[in-house]
C-alpha positions in Angstrom: -3.9 14.2 56.2 -2.6 15.6 52.4 0.8 16.4 52.7 0.4 20.3 51.8 -1.4 21.2 54.8 1.3 18.7 57.1 3.6 21.1 55.0 2.5 24.5 55.9 1.6 23.3 59.8 5.2 22.2 59.9 6.2 25.2 58.8 4.5 27.3 60.6 5.4 26.3 63.7 9.4 26.6 62.3 8.9 30.0 61.4 7.2 30.6 64.7 9.8 28.8 67.1 12.9 30.2 64.2 11.6 34.3 65.1 11.5 33.3 69.1 15.1 32.1 68.8 16.3 34.9 67.0 15.0 36.8 69.6 16.4 35.6 72.5 20.3 35.5 70.9 19.7 39.0 69.8 18.5 40.1 73.4 21.2 38.5 74.9 23.7 40.1 72.4 22.6 43.6 73.3 22.4 43.4 76.9 26.7 41.7 76.5 27.4 44.2 74.7 26.9 46.8 77.3 29.6 45.0 79.7 33.6 46.5 79.7 34.8 44.8 76.6 36.8 46.4 73.7 34.8 47.3 70.1 37.1 44.2 68.5 35.0 42.1 71.1 32.2 43.9 70.8 32.6 43.4 66.6 33.8 39.3 67.3 30.4 38.6 69.5 28.3 40.2 67.1 30.0 38.1 64.0 29.3 35.1 66.4 25.7 35.8 66.3 25.7 36.2 62.5 27.9 32.4 62.3 25.0 31.0 64.4 22.7 31.4 61.5 25.2 30.9 58.6 24.1 34.5 58.1 27.3 36.2 57.3 27.8 36.4 53.7 24.5 38.2 53.4 25.2 40.4 55.9 28.2 41.6 54.4 26.5 41.8 50.7 24.1 44.2 52.4 25.9 46.4 55.2 29.7 45.7 55.2 31.0 47.0 58.6 29.7 44.6 62.0 27.8 47.1 64.0 25.5 46.0 66.8 22.7 48.6 65.3 22.9 47.0 61.5 23.1 43.6 63.0 19.5 44.2 64.6 18.3 45.5 61.8 19.0 42.6 59.4 18.1 40.1 61.7 14.8 41.4 63.0 13.6 43.6 60.2 14.8 43.0 57.4 12.3 41.7 54.9 15.0 40.3 52.7 16.6 38.1 55.0 14.7 34.9 55.2 15.8 34.2 58.2 15.0 37.9 59.9 12.1 37.7 62.5 10.1 39.6 60.5 10.3 37.7 57.5 9.4 34.5 59.8 7.1 36.2 61.3 5.3 36.8 57.9 5.9 33.3 56.9 4.4 31.7 60.0 1.1 33.9 59.3 0.4 32.8 55.8 1.5 29.2 56.5 -1.4 29.7 59.3 -3.4 31.4 56.2 -3.2 28.4 54.2 -4.5 26.0 56.6 -6.9 28.3 58.3 -9.6 25.7 58.1 -7.1 23.2 60.2 -6.4 25.5 62.7 -8.7 26.6 65.8 -10.1 30.5 65.5 -7.2 30.8 68.8 -4.6 29.9 66.9 -5.2 31.5 63.9 -5.8 35.1 65.7 -3.1 34.8 67.9 -0.7 34.4 64.8 -2.5 36.9 62.7 -2.1 39.5 65.4 1.0 39.2 66.3 2.2 39.8 62.5 -0.2 43.1 62.8 1.1 44.2 66.1 4.3 43.8 64.7 4.5 46.2 62.4 3.4 48.6 64.9 6.4 48.1 67.2 9.6 48.0 64.8 9.8 51.8 66.2 10.9 50.7 68.9 14.1 48.4 67.7 15.7 51.5 68.1 15.7 52.8 71.6 14.2 49.9 73.1 15.6 46.7 71.7 15.3 44.3 74.3 11.2 45.1 74.9 10.8 44.1 71.4 12.6 40.8 72.0 10.7 39.9 74.8 7.6 40.1 73.0 8.6 38.1 70.4 9.2 35.5 73.2 6.0 36.5 74.7 4.0 35.8 71.8 5.8 32.5 70.8 5.2 31.3 73.9 1.8 32.6 73.7 1.1 30.4 70.5 2.6 27.2 71.7 0.2 27.7 74.8 -2.7 27.9 72.5 -2.4 25.3 69.8 -2.1 23.1 72.9 -4.6 24.3 75.1 -7.0 24.5 72.2 -6.9 22.2 69.2 -7.6 18.5 69.1 -4.6 16.3 69.3 -4.6 15.2 66.2 -2.0 15.0 63.3 -2.0 18.5 63.2 -1.0 19.2 66.6 2.2 16.1 65.7 2.6 17.9 63.0 3.2 21.1 64.5 5.1 19.9 67.3 7.7 18.1 65.3 8.1 21.6 63.5 9.0 22.8 67.1 11.1 20.9 68.0 13.1 20.1 65.0 13.3 23.7 64.9 14.7 23.9 68.3 16.9 21.0 68.5 19.0 22.7 65.1 19.0 26.2 67.2 20.4 24.8 70.3 23.3 22.4 68.3 24.3 25.6 66.2 24.1 28.1 69.4 26.8 24.9 72.0 28.6 25.0 68.8 29.5 29.1 68.4 29.9 29.4 71.4 31.8 26.7 72.3 34.3 27.3 69.4 35.0 30.5 69.8 36.2 29.6 73.0 39.7 29.5 73.5 39.7 26.6 76.0 36.7 24.2 78.8 37.4 26.4 81.2 35.5 28.6 83.3 36.9 31.7 81.1 34.4 34.2 81.7 31.2 34.2 83.8 29.0 36.7 81.8 30.4 34.6 78.6 28.7 31.6 80.0 25.7 33.1 81.9 24.9 35.0 78.2 24.8 31.5 77.0 22.7 29.9 79.1 20.1 33.2 79.6 20.1 32.7 75.2 18.4 29.3 75.6 16.1 30.9 79.4 18.6 28.3 81.3 20.4 30.0 83.9 17.9 29.9 86.4 17.7 26.3 85.7 21.1 25.5 85.6 21.1 27.1 89.0 18.7 24.7 89.9 19.6 21.4 88.8 23.9 21.9 90.3 24.0 24.3 92.8 27.7 25.2 92.0 29.3 27.8 89.7 29.2 27.9 86.0 31.4 25.4 83.7 31.7 25.0 80.7 31.5 21.3 80.6 28.0 21.4 83.0 26.9 24.1 80.3 27.5 21.1 77.5 25.7 18.0 79.6 22.9 20.5 80.4 22.4 21.5 77.2 22.5 18.2 75.4 22.2 15.7 77.9 19.2 16.6 80.2 15.7 15.4 79.0 14.1 18.0 82.0 15.8 20.8 80.2 13.2 22.2 78.0 16.0 23.2 75.5 18.0 20.5 75.6 18.8 18.2 72.5 17.8 15.3 74.4 14.5 17.0 75.2 13.6 18.4 71.6 14.3 14.7 70.2 12.1 13.0 72.7 9.9 15.1 71.0 10.7 14.8 67.8 10.9 10.7 67.9 7.1 10.6 69.5 5.3 13.3 67.4 7.1 11.1 64.5 5.4 7.8 65.8 1.9 9.1 66.1 2.3 10.5 62.6 3.7 7.0 61.0 3.1 6.0 57.6 3.6 3.2 55.3 6.7 4.4 53.9 8.4 6.4 57.1 10.3 3.4 59.2 13.3 4.7 58.1 13.0 7.6 59.3 11.5 6.6 62.4 14.9 4.9 62.7 16.6 7.4 61.9 15.4 9.4 64.6 16.4 6.6 67.1 19.1 6.2 66.7 19.8 10.1 66.7 17.9 10.0 70.3 19.5 7.1 71.7 23.1 8.6 71.1 22.4 11.4 73.0 19.8 9.3 76.0 22.7 7.3 75.8 25.6 9.2 75.8 27.6 11.0 78.3 29.8 14.3 78.2 32.7 12.7 78.8 32.7 10.3 76.0 31.5 13.6 74.1 33.9 16.0 75.1 37.1 13.0 74.4 35.3 12.9 70.8 35.4 16.7 70.4 32.2 18.2 71.3 32.5 20.7 67.7 32.5 17.7 65.8 29.9 16.0 68.1 27.4 18.8 67.3 28.9 19.2 63.4 27.4 15.6 63.2 24.3 16.4 64.4 23.4 19.3 63.0 24.3 17.4 59.7 21.5 14.9 61.1 19.2 17.4 62.1 19.4 18.5 58.7 18.9 15.1 57.0 16.4 14.1 59.3 14.3 17.3 58.2 14.7 16.1 54.3 13.4 12.7 55.3 10.0 14.5 57.1 9.9 16.2 54.3 10.2 13.4 52.0 7.9 10.8 53.8 5.2 13.7 55.2 5.2 16.8 52.9 6.2 19.0 50.4 9.2 17.6 49.3 11.8 20.3 49.9 13.0 22.0 46.1 16.8 20.4 45.3 
């Protein structure tokens, strides 16, 4: 496969996943803002959301004061914010259009229609943002389902899956790092605080099924890092990354596969007790740096290299 074609497929998937992740985080914060709490706590919560996506500086330059309405506008529909839902859906569609001949008609129509329908739903952000965010999640689910249900399981699908799970791993690690780093200690500080974290990764019902007990920070960290059967855990994402890398290997990708394999093994054979002793923040910071480096290596070996 041509590197440019692979690049478009990879980033099409990453932008689709990023739009969904942003919608998930915004929706949880909209719901949490309705709980009884001080104005300062509400502002801190929105600031934490900006911190997850490393958008605080860009937001401050545009808006200054942190309010829920401004954060939603900035992270959902601001076309000048490259991580906004609007920008991600547009980039996903443009990348898909560039490789229209590689995709099935169904996949292209889902992505194209998503972008067109998004523009018609912008007015709903004022009065019912949760409805919009649910729609974004649904369209992302639909895109993945149609991709797996209609496309030949060739290199195109492997690059799409690679982009999806690399992006998902990055997002899950960011959510965990910001939420835990922001908490005072690793005790059950606030049920709604930890429940919101689980809901942001569709993990609340899974937690109840796996642990059948009260929500504790240690178990949340274990679920979202080390459980291979949790779809958005770091280990589950790395399972997919390693598998799809093996399917597209070429003459120069051996070191990248080994790099991904080491990162995968650290999660596969790690224990939450050892991670907490080392320091959760330090572990997640290192993981994020490794994911960034892995993305660079994938670009170098398979895609159009990222600009320096």
